[in-house]
C-alpha positions in Angstrom: 61.7 77.0 96.8 59.2 79.6 97.9 57.1 81.2 95.1 57.4 84.9 94.5 54.8 87.1 96.3 53.7 88.9 93.2 50.2 90.3 93.0 48.5 91.1 89.6 45.0 90.9 90.5 44.0 91.7 86.9 45.7 92.6 83.7 47.5 95.9 83.7 47.0 98.3 80.9 50.4 98.7 79.4 50.3 102.4 79.1 49.5 102.7 82.9 53.1 101.4 83.6 54.4 104.5 82.1 52.2 106.8 84.3 54.5 108.9 86.8 54.4 107.5 90.4 52.6 109.4 93.0 55.0 111.2 95.4 55.0 109.9 99.0 56.6 111.1 102.1 58.3 107.6 102.4 59.1 107.0 98.9 59.9 103.1 99.6 59.3 100.8 102.5 62.5 98.9 101.6 65.6 100.5 103.2 68.8 101.2 101.6 72.2 100.7 103.0 75.0 102.9 101.4 78.7 102.4 101.9 80.6 105.5 102.4 83.9 105.9 100.4 86.0 108.2 98.4 83.1 109.1 96.0 80.4 109.4 98.6 82.1 110.8 101.9 81.8 114.7 101.5 79.0 116.6 103.3 77.3 117.4 99.9 77.5 113.8 98.7 76.3 112.4 101.8 73.4 114.9 102.0 72.4 113.8 98.6 72.5 110.2 99.7 70.2 110.8 102.6 67.7 112.7 100.7 67.9 110.0 98.0 66.8 107.5 100.4 69.9 106.1 102.4 68.9 105.2 105.9 72.0 103.3 107.1 75.6 104.2 106.4 78.2 101.4 106.2 81.9 101.7 106.9 83.9 99.1 105.3 87.2 98.5 107.3 88.4 96.2 104.7 90.1 99.3 103.3 90.8 102.6 104.8 92.0 103.4 108.3 90.1 104.5 111.2 91.0 108.3 110.7 89.6 108.1 107.0 86.2 106.7 108.4 86.1 109.2 111.3 86.2 112.0 108.7 83.5 110.2 106.7 81.3 109.9 109.9 81.8 113.4 111.0 80.6 114.7 107.6 77.7 112.2 108.0 76.8 113.9 111.2 76.8 117.2 109.6 74.5 115.9 106.7 72.1 114.3 109.1 71.8 117.9 111.1 71.2 119.6 108.0 68.9 117.3 106.1 67.1 116.3 109.4 67.2 112.7 108.1 67.9 109.8 110.6 70.8 107.6 109.5 72.1 104.5 111.5 75.7 103.3 111.7 77.0 99.9 110.4 80.6 98.7 111.0 81.8 96.0 108.5 84.4 93.8 109.9 87.4 92.6 107.6 87.2 88.9 109.1 89.3 86.2 107.5 89.6 88.1 104.1 92.6 87.3 102.0 94.2 90.2 100.3 96.9 90.7 97.4 99.4 93.2 98.8 100.5 95.8 96.1 102.4 98.5 97.8 103.5 100.4 94.7 99.9 100.6 93.7 100.9 100.4 89.9 98.3 98.4 87.7 99.3 94.6 87.4 98.4 93.3 83.8 97.9 89.4 83.9 97.6 87.6 80.5 95.3 84.3 79.9 97.3 81.1 80.1 100.4 82.8 81.9 101.6 81.5 85.2 101.6 83.5 88.4 102.9 82.8 92.0 101.0 83.7 95.2 103.4 84.1 97.8 103.1 84.9 101.6 106.3 87.0 101.5 104.8 90.4 101.6 108.3 92.3 101.2 108.2 91.3 97.5 107.0 93.7 94.9 103.7 92.7 93.0 104.3 92.0 89.4 102.6 90.1 86.7 104.3 86.7 87.7 104.2 87.1 91.5 101.5 88.4 94.0 102.2 88.7 97.5 99.3 87.9 99.9 98.5 88.5 103.7 98.2 85.0 104.5 100.8 82.2 105.2 98.5 79.1 105.3 97.3 79.3 101.6 99.6 76.5 100.4 98.3 74.1 103.1 94.6 74.9 102.3 94.7 74.5 98.6 95.4 71.6 96.2 96.0 71.3 92.5 92.9 72.0 90.5 91.5 74.3 93.0 90.0 77.7 91.8 91.0 81.0 93.1 89.4 84.3 92.3 91.1 87.8 92.7 88.8 90.8 92.4 89.1 94.5 92.7 87.5 96.2 95.8 84.3 94.3 96.5 84.1 91.8 93.9 82.9 93.7 90.8 83.0 90.5 88.7 84.0 92.5 85.6 86.5 90.4 83.5 88.6 93.3 83.1 89.2 93.8 86.8 88.9 90.3 88.1 90.9 87.3 87.5 90.3 83.4 87.9 93.2 81.3 88.5 93.7 77.6 88.8 96.3 76.0 91.1 98.7 73.9 89.3 101.4 73.3 91.8 102.1 74.0 95.4 105.8 74.8 96.2 106.5 75.0 99.8 104.7 78.2 101.0 104.1 79.5 97.5 101.2 78.5 95.3 101.6 78.2 91.5 98.7 79.2 89.5 97.4 79.3 85.7 95.8 82.6 84.8 92.3 81.6 83.2 91.6 85.3 81.8 93.4 88.4 81.0 92.7 91.3 83.3 94.3 94.2 84.9 94.4 94.7 88.7 94.5 98.6 89.3 94.7 100.1 92.6 95.9 98.9 96.1 93.3 96.5 97.1 92.2 93.1 95.6 90.5 90.4 97.5 91.4 87.1 97.1 88.8 84.2 97.6 89.4 80.5 97.3 86.0 78.7 96.2 84.7 76.4 98.8 88.0 76.1 100.9 88.0 76.8 104.7 90.7 79.4 105.7 91.9 78.6 109.1 91.5 82.1 110.5 89.1 83.6 113.3 86.0 85.2 112.0 86.5 88.1 114.5 90.3 89.0 114.0 92.5 90.9 116.3 92.4 93.8 113.9 88.5 93.6 113.9 88.4 93.7 117.7 90.9 96.5 117.8 88.7 98.7 115.4 85.5 97.9 117.3 86.9 98.7 120.8 88.1 101.9 119.6 86.5 103.4 116.6 83.2 101.3 117.3 82.8 102.4 120.8 83.6 106.1 120.2 80.9 106.1 117.7 78.2 103.8 119.4 77.7 101.8 116.2 74.4 100.5 115.6 75.0 97.5 113.6 78.1 95.0 113.3 78.3 93.3 110.0 80.0 90.3 110.9 81.9 89.2 107.7 82.6 85.4 106.7 80.2 84.2 109.4 80.6 80.4 109.1 78.7 79.1 112.2 76.5 80.3 115.2 79.8 80.1 117.5 81.1 83.2 115.4 78.1 85.2 116.4 78.2 84.0 120.1 81.9 84.9 120.2 81.2 88.3 118.7 78.3 89.0 121.2 80.4 88.3 124.1 83.1 90.6 122.9 80.4 93.3 122.5 79.1 92.9 125.9 82.5 94.1 127.4 82.4 97.3 125.6 79.6 99.2 127.4 76.8 100.6 125.2 77.9 98.3 122.5 76.1 95.4 124.1 73.1 97.0 122.2 74.6 96.6 119.0 72.8 94.3 116.7 74.9 91.7 115.0 74.3 90.9 111.4 75.8 87.7 109.9 77.3 88.2 106.5 77.0 85.1 104.7 79.9 85.0 102.2 80.4 81.3 101.5 79.3 77.7 101.4 80.2 77.1 104.9 77.8 79.9 106.1 75.2 78.6 103.7 75.5 75.2 105.2 75.0 76.3 108.7 72.4 79.1 107.9 69.6 77.9 110.2 71.8 78.0 113.3 73.2 81.4 112.3 69.8 82.8 111.8 68.8 81.8 115.2 72.0 83.3 116.8 72.0 86.6 114.7 70.1 89.7 114.8 69.9 90.0 110.9 71.4 88.5 107.8 73.5 90.1 105.1 73.6 87.9 101.8 77.0 88.9 100.5 76.2 87.6 96.9 79.5 88.8 95.5 81.3 86.2 97.4 78.5 83.7 97.3 78.6 83.9 93.6 82.0 82.7 93.5 81.5 79.8 95.9 78.2 78.9 94.6 77.4 77.8 90.8 75.7 80.6 89.1 72.5 78.7 88.7 72.3 78.0 92.4 72.5 81.7 93.8 68.9 82.7 93.2 67.6 79.4 95.1 69.7 80.2 98.0 68.6 83.9 98.1 65.0 83.0 97.9 65.1 80.4 100.7 67.4 82.5 102.9 65.1 85.6 102.6 62.2 83.5 103.2 63.7 82.1 106.4 64.6 85.5 107.8 61.1 86.6 107.0 59.5 83.9 109.1 61.9 84.5 111.7 61.1 88.1 111.8 64.8 89.1 111.3 66.0 91.6 108.8 67.3 90.2 105.5 69.8 92.4 103.5 70.7 91.6 99.8 73.9 93.1 98.3 75.3 93.5 94.7 72.4 94.5 92.9 73.4 97.4 90.4 77.2 96.9 90.0 77.2 98.5 86.6 76.0 101.8 88.1 79.4 102.2 89.6 80.3 103.5 86.1 77.1 104.3 84.5 74.0 106.5 85.3 71.6 103.6 84.6 71.4 99.9 85.6 71.0 97.2 83.2 67.8 95.7 82.6 68.9 92.5 84.4 70.0 94.5 87.5 66.8 96.4 87.6 64.7 93.3 87.6 67.0 91.8 90.1 66.4 94.6 92.6 62.7 94.2 92.2 62.9 90.4 92.6 64.8 91.0 96.0 61.9 93.0 97.2 59.4 90.7 95.9 61.3 87.9 97.7 61.0 89.8 101.0 64.1 91.7 101.6 64.3 94.5 104.3 67.2 96.3 102.6 69.5 96.7 99.7 73.0 97.0 100.5 75.1 99.2 98.0 78.7 98.5 98.2 81.1 99.4 95.2 78.1 101.3 93.6 78.4 104.1 96.4 81.9 103.4 97.8 83.8 104.0 94.7 81.0 104.5 92.1 81.0 107.8 90.1 77.0 108.2 90.9 76.3 107.3 94.5 73.3 109.8 94.8 71.7 108.7 91.4 72.2 105.0 92.2 70.5 105.2 95.4 67.6 107.3 94.0 67.2 104.5 91.2 67.3 101.8 93.5 64.7 103.4 95.8 62.4 103.9 92.8 62.6 100.4 91.7 61.8 99.1 95.3 58.7 101.5 95.5 57.4 100.1 92.3 57.9 96.5 93.3 56.2 97.0 96.5 53.1 98.1 94.6 52.5 94.6 93.3 53.9 92.7 96.5 51.2 90.2 97.4 50.8 91.0 101.1 47.8 89.0 101.4 49.3 85.7 100.6 52.6 86.6 102.3 50.3 87.2 105.6 48.6 83.8 105.2 51.8 81.9 104.8 53.3 83.7 107.9 50.5 83.1 110.2 50.4 79.3 109.0 54.2 79.3 109.7 54.1 80.7 113.2 51.1 78.3 113.9 49.1 78.3 117.1 49.1 79.2 119.9 50.8 82.5 118.9 52.5 84.6 121.5 50.4 87.2 123.1 52.5 90.1 121.4 52.7 88.5 118.0 48.9 87.8 118.0 48.2 91.5 118.6 50.9 92.7 116.1 49.6 90.5 113.4 46.1 91.7 114.1 47.1 95.2 114.0 48.6 94.7 110.5 45.2 92.8 109.3 43.0 95.7 110.7 45.2 98.3 109.0 44.7 96.6 105.5 41.0 96.1 106.0 40.2 99.7 107.0 42.8 101.0 104.3 44.7 102.9 107.1 47.4 105.4 105.9 49.7 104.5 108.7 50.1 102.2 111.8 51.6 104.0 114.8 53.5 101.5 117.2 54.4 102.5 120.8 57.7 100.4 121.8 60.5 100.7 124.1 62.7 97.8 122.8 61.6 97.9 119.2 60.3 94.3 119.5 56.6 95.3 119.0 57.5 97.3 116.0 59.6 94.6 114.4 56.8 92.1 114.9 54.5 94.3 113.1 57.0 94.7 110.3 57.3 90.9 110.1 53.6 90.9 108.7 54.7 93.3 105.9 51.9 96.0 106.1 51.5 97.8 102.9 51.5 101.2 104.8 54.3 102.9 106.7 54.8 101.9 110.4 55.6 104.8 112.6 57.7 103.3 115.5 57.3 105.6 118.5 60.3 104.6 120.8 59.5 105.5 124.2 62.8 106.0 126.2 63.4 104.0 129.4 65.1 105.4 132.3 68.0 103.6 134.0 70.6 104.3 136.7 73.8 103.1 138.1 73.1 104.9 141.3 75.3 107.7 140.2 73.5 109.3 137.1 70.4 108.8 135.3 70.4 107.8 131.6 67.9 107.1 128.9 67.7 104.2 126.4 66.0 104.6 123.2 68.3 106.2 120.7 69.8 102.8 119.6 66.4 101.2 119.4 65.2 104.1 117.1 68.1 104.1 114.8 68.2 100.1 114.6 64.5 100.2 113.0 66.0 102.0 109.9 67.0 98.7 108.6 63.6 97.0 108.9 61.2 97.2 106.0 58.4 99.6 106.6 59.7 100.9 110.0 60.2 104.6 110.5 61.2 105.7 113.8 60.3 108.7 116.0 61.8 109.2 119.5 59.2 110.2 122.1 59.6 112.6 125.0 61.7 110.8 127.7 59.5 112.2 130.3 56.7 109.7 129.4 57.3 106.2 130.8 57.4 103.4 128.5 54.3 101.7 130.0 52.2 104.9 130.5 48.8 105.5 131.6 46.0 106.2 129.0 46.6 110.0 129.5 50.3 110.0 128.7 49.7 107.6 126.0 47.2 110.1 124.3 49.7 112.8 124.8 52.4 110.8 123.0 49.9 109.6 120.4 48.9 113.5 119.7 52.5 114.2 119.1 52.9 111.2 116.7 49.7 112.3 114.7 50.9 116.0 114.4 54.2 114.4 113.0 52.5 112.4 110.5 50.3 115.4 109.3 53.4 117.9 109.3 55.1 115.5 107.1 52.2 114.9 104.8 51.9 111.2 105.7 48.5 111.5 107.4 45.7 113.5 105.9 42.3 114.6 107.2 39.7 111.9 107.4 42.6 109.1 107.2 42.2 106.2 109.2 45.2 105.2 111.7 45.9 101.9 113.5 47.4 102.5 116.8 49.3 99.8 118.8 50.3 100.5 122.3 50.7 99.0 125.8 48.6 100.5 128.6 49.4 98.9 132.1 49.6 95.2 131.4 47.3 95.2 128.3 48.4 95.4 124.7 45.6 97.6 122.7 45.0 97.8 119.1 42.6 100.6 118.3 41.5 102.5 115.0 41.1 106.2 114.9 39.6 108.4 112.1 40.9 111.9 112.0 38.3 114.6 111.9 40.8 117.2 111.2 
């Protein structure tokens, strides 16, 4: 297991811990993904979320139709315009998710040691003794003694809204279970999870494909969160599907690891995917509780070494109903940052939570504090050792840019990029200062009209730790001459000054490509 990257060079004065943090233009390098739902979909609420630190908006199609999510997205666009805060879009698929069907939406109270039957007959009404489900093959997948979990929305884990069942008998298509704890299921959506059992359903379902090819295409989604990714083939099939949908061939695919099967095939999934989401709600059911932290640390470490974003979920569940997280949750957020996570994904906390803005703000503040004691020097050495020699030309220059920025105490790194690859390589080495990723658009044509690339690449950096995008003037080519590069650099520096990120006499490290040469230079601002 990889040790924590915690830096405490000398004992802290305990009183200093209580000193107010200095305000920064970028309050935290770690990004926050917020799920938009009933409590966070108004223009006012979304504006608050953006101001608090949300940089990626997640649309979870496990519930709510396309019309509902489109209204939320239109409100997001209004909020982006009014706050002048960039925000990327993530579509989260349903995948082979099993659900209890409660058409009446009446609360269902289950009593400990009682019996309940799970049936695929969705025409029957849900009662404390009978729960219809959306899957006909459950009786063939389970056996006596297997554990089944039913949770409200996104697996809150609360014993009052979640129930554990033990399979006692399989009768035809029905599964008879013993209720292990008393709980009340309230609402229309409960997700059903069978521990360590493979469900024979495709990872990308027909419903998912329909949503992606309509809603996803219409809105040019930046990220596809592929729920229940079980092997690299799942990523391959999803990528082939996206390649048929015009501009969505640029959409990045994040593999969502929900179960033991995905964990077992993690290495091959990481190689095929553009990023990883550790769905700890589901993993916490499939794995023994004492094993979850170990998988998280190893998985995040592997993502770091591969230079691919790692996103951790389910960190402040209690804030769905409370203004403050528990002590354990606050520590959990900090540990996720110290482990090397790129982003924190908030699900139920913002989707149905009472305090979405406050939740994002609290998580952002915890991330910022954890970043202050992140041992970048140790991490840098381990990453260089892992990559080995000879390094690729681009990675060598990128790592050198980070080392130079730290040595000269630069306030910011400015990276010129077209595809975003150079900026992501810089972020891989976890600089302690923000990286302004200046995305220089490229011109392409289909012989009938000109179009520019760059918008996707800019938004897609919003999930990478430490990267903050800026879209350059498309009149400048991506591989520019020295003169045009200086022109773009001047605009980037002015942007940094206007935002308060760069001050007079600050040092700035610049990574850019001039002709065939990749160049790192250090500049000191006179005025």
